[in-house]
N, C-alpha and C positions, 0 to 999 in steps of 0.2 A: 516633100522636099528632102534631098539627101542631106545628111548631117555633115558638117565640115570635117575635112580630113587633116590629120596631123601632118606637118611638114616632115621632110626626110630626117631620119635619125642619123646623127654624125658620130664619127669615131676619131678620137685624137689621142695620141700618146702624150701624157702630161708628165711622166717620170719614166725611168727605165723599166719597161715591161708592164707599165700601168696605163690603162686606156680609159679615157672618159667617153662614155656612150651617152649621148644627150639627145633628147627629143624635145623640140620647142613646142610651146602651146601659144599660138598667136592670139592677139587681142580679141579677135572675133570669137574665140573659144573661151577665153578668160580675160576679163578686163585688165589691161596693162601688160598682158603676156606673162608667161612663166616658162619653166623648163623642168624636166625630170632627168636626173643624171644617175647612171650606174657606173661602177668602176670594175674593170676586169684586170686581174693580176695574172699575167701569163707566165706559167712556170711548170715545173714537173707535176705539181698538184695545183691546177689553176683554181682561182677563187673569183666568183662573181659577188660583188658587194652591192646590195640593193637589187631588186628584181624589176622595179617599176610596176605600175598598176596594170590591170588586165587589158585596158583599152589600147595599150601600146605594146602588148606582148610580142606580136609578130614582128614589129619593127625592131625591138630590142634583140629578139632571137636572131633575126637576119643580120643585124649589126655585129653581134658576137661572131657569127659565122664568117664574116669578112676577115676576122683575125685568127680564129681557131675553131675547130669543130665543137659545137655546143655539147656533144655527147662526152667530151673529155673533161668537162668540169668536175672537180673533186669536192669543192665546197661552194655553198650558196649562203653567204653571210649577210647580216643586217643588224642595224642598231636596235630597233624596237619594232613592235607589231603595228603596222599601218599598211594601207593598201600600196602606197608607193615604195615602201620598204620591202614588203614580202608578198604582195598581192598575187604574184604568179609563181610563188615558191614551188607549188606542186607541179605546175606546168614544166618547170625546168627540171624538177626531180624525175619526171617521166622521160624527158629527153636525155638526161644524163644518169644512166642507171647506177653509177658508182658514187654519185654526189650525195653529200649529206648536208643538212642544214647546219649552219654555224651561228651560234648566238650565245648570249650570256646565260648564267645559271638561272636567274629569275625568269627570263623569257622562256627557257625550256620548261621550267616548272609550271608556269601559269598558262601558257598558250601553245608553244610550238609543238610539243609532243602530242597535243590533241589535234592540231589542225594540219600537221605535215604528214606526208605519205610515209616518211621514215623518221626514226628517232633522231633528235638533234645531237650534235656534239656541243656540250655546254662548256664554254671557256670561263675559267676562273679569273678574277681580277689579277692582272700581272702575268698571266700565263702566256707563253710564246708558242706559236704554231709555225713549224718549218715547212715552207712550200717548195723549197729547193734553193734558188738564189735569193728568195725573199723570205722574210721572217715577220710574222704578224704578232705584235704584242697587244693583248686585250686589256681594255680599261672598263671597269664597271662605273658608270656615271648615272646612277639613278636620278631621274627627274631633270637631267640636263640633256636637251632642253625641256623634254617632257616624256613622261612614261616611267613608271617604277622600274621597268626592265631595261631601260636605255643603257647602251654600251657604245664604246667607240674603239676603233682599231688603228694601230700605228704600225706602218711598214718600216722596219728598222733600217733596211739597206738603203732605201731612197729617202728616208726621213719624211714619208708621206703620211699625214694624219687623215684617215677616213672619218670625217667629222660630222657626217649625217646632216642634220638640220641646222647646225651652227652656221652662221653667216649666210643664211638663205637670202638670195638676191632676186628681186622681181625682174620681169622682162623676159623676152624670148630670143633676143639676138646678142647674148653675151658671148665674148670670145672664149674659146676653150680653156685658155690659161692666161692669167693676167698677173702683173706685178703692181697694178694700180690699186687704189683704195676700194675695198669692198665693205668696209665697216659701215660707212655712212648709209649706203643704199640698203644694207641688211638691217640696220637699226630703224630706218624709216618703215620698212616692212614689218619688223618685229613690233613696233609701237602701234601699227595699224591693226595687226592680227592678234597681238598679245598671246602668242603660242608657247611662251616659256612658263615653266612651272613655278619659278621664283622660289626655289628651295633654299633653305638656310645653308645648304652645303654646296651651292653653286660655285662660289669663289674657290672653295677647296678643290673641287673637281677641275676647274679651269687651271688652277695652279699646277696640279699634277700633270695635266696635258702640256702645259707650257714647259715643264721641267725636262721633257724629252726633246725639246728644241726642234719642232718640225720645220721643215723647209718648204713643203708643199701641203696645202690644205685641199683635200678632195671634197668639195662642197656638193651637196645633193641637189641643190637648186642654184643655177647661175654658173658663173665661171669658177673653175679651180684657180687657186691662188698660189703664187710663189714669193717667198721672202722670209722675213724674220717672224716665224710663226709664234714664238714665245712672246714677242712684243705685241703682236696683234691680239693674242688671247688675253694678255694683260689689259689691253685697252678695252676689250669686250667686258672683262670682269669689272673694270671701273664703271662702265656704263650700267651694268646690271646691279651693282651695289650702291650706286648713287641714290641719294634721297633728296 
């Protein structure tokens, strides 16, 4: 019997020059449904943030091609080392001969330079990368939500926080961008899966992210979100530190 097929991958611009590439996983493939999102920053030096797992590589590649040539990618970035973050890193490096992996210093040291076809560019905490019209500020966020090497990226021009697994929402039919509540559904999912590291530095890292006052949260699973990002990050911090 044929294995079920993933539905069509969609592409939506969630901020100026930033595209959400999303592949739904229907309930027959995963109970309750799910989604895998990548974010494409189109600029003089284009950045793909998250690659997606291998099973959806062709769909993600084709979706990028609807916006720009995959071969023109300059950076392939990700928060931490997991299949949905960087499972097809080398596939994209083969298609984009000038692209380099973009990650935090710990990720480069412990994993990426061993698994990637080309050495990574390691971003220091607070370092800014100029893509052209967009500027990426890097945040080292070890163990937030999980992984010693975890980092997050903030696009300063559009005030978009590429927040990885924060605010992961279940379901496969989430709108590309919402201004509605995403905390409650993401908290239900977090409490079911318990995928946070519960580090003593969690509140500190969330405070630092809130201080840049993001206006769009580019979530890796579920809808991207628009609104008062500092307030929402503060509410998440309260939930995580409640006893």
